[in-house]
Steps between C-alpha positions, in 0.01 A plus 500: 500500500534127458139443575402758230724328251330166577164650460592651160637160388168331602295776322706452181504115512124462568390641169750299316378179674142585421596564127679162484198331652262666244725396205491141625119510537474650154712216361288233668180677389618484133583130526165434666309683226687305239412170675135599539462581120628151408304305751266241342313197631675281243713499192610280222737541197712297249857588518787459232842514668806577277831464675815653349858389597807724468577349150150589377365143499126489569287239666122509539252366752126554539291495821146558620471722796189495741464692819226523757508808720777777515815580660547357854178288458577370154523138397661434160553204269758528212506201265720457198334365178806514263761380403436135556778450753340738748132437409284449814763641745317722743582741789244558776547821692308580819579870595461623863444860609774490772777263365657348193269271303483112508589349168486136350610375164336207329702306247271249311796299339624433851146468635604690813476853652747674716486804720712786411717588800536860602873486428434379144275800408795682350548229233383538142161358417541236226775681309323840498648816653200510744600351843234312704474801723424732210191295428350593840240776561569663815293761695622844534512470881804266475721794412624833628489779233681835439473736206831546306392747244324494152625383161337425157492144366429475126393871511244432788571709816532270806536511863823313617453313825729284693351191670683296776358176636394518856619145545847491353526119496177449312647638187823461281489865432637768732278761340316595185451823300154547354391730232129574508337703224330821607230490238343165592707345792621211286846368577759598233817328641638319802869455579598244755811529714716261706686728735594799279508312172211495255450130403170501299292757318139454396365724234119535430394561145199512268278647772140424413159569669347150558157503670592828660849384637814642332689187415848447365486256216867473479738450793883472447704360787880564464743320713790733512750268663446238229451731207174320406142605445158355493204669324144393603226594262142472641211394291128446555514689832173473687409626843202384715526143372288233679750302693464304820727440801508127415698596175790621719612186691764242445238238430360733221841561330567128500173410341529740198 
């Protein structure tokens, strides 16, 4: 009798295990398709950042963003061009397919660069609500995924997917919840968690087809612990820009 009960338990549990694996595979396939549709050899845009504190005070910064490659292979340079006190400050990000990125910041007023240590990636980037880590572009293979349902964002039906870093020490976040639109696989929202607390929320707005890639021209990052927010408005977005590897080195960002 006991052997029969064990057999029944296995027969019942096996389909449940298979269904769970299928759901996880579906979640990964969705994220991989979203990544595939936004992969480009290179990208450039001009960005206006407006930061809002809890009292309603606003500050503005402008940067130029250039990127060669995509996701785990991407190299990025972000350089401020306004206001005067931050003009010329640049961040070089070298992403990797299997670990956290390498980052260096160049400050022309001090004529020095410094490497951003892994433990400092959770700090705010120059008074914005984006942390240094939020500026990385990681590959889908650095996370485990599971489907947690569906939900509409701004009227658009979305898949809702939980992403957990495979290497816990490589990220400040314990997990993320990602909303991916069903119509075009564009990201609609990301919520970042530390343990079980949502600490940041990134909303994607003004979705526009740019050279065949659905691109959010407005991103709003909210720091839920501080009660602050930063809106990034993208202008002059161009993909497939002629860029060279030599443009993405410490020597290059020091020269400009």
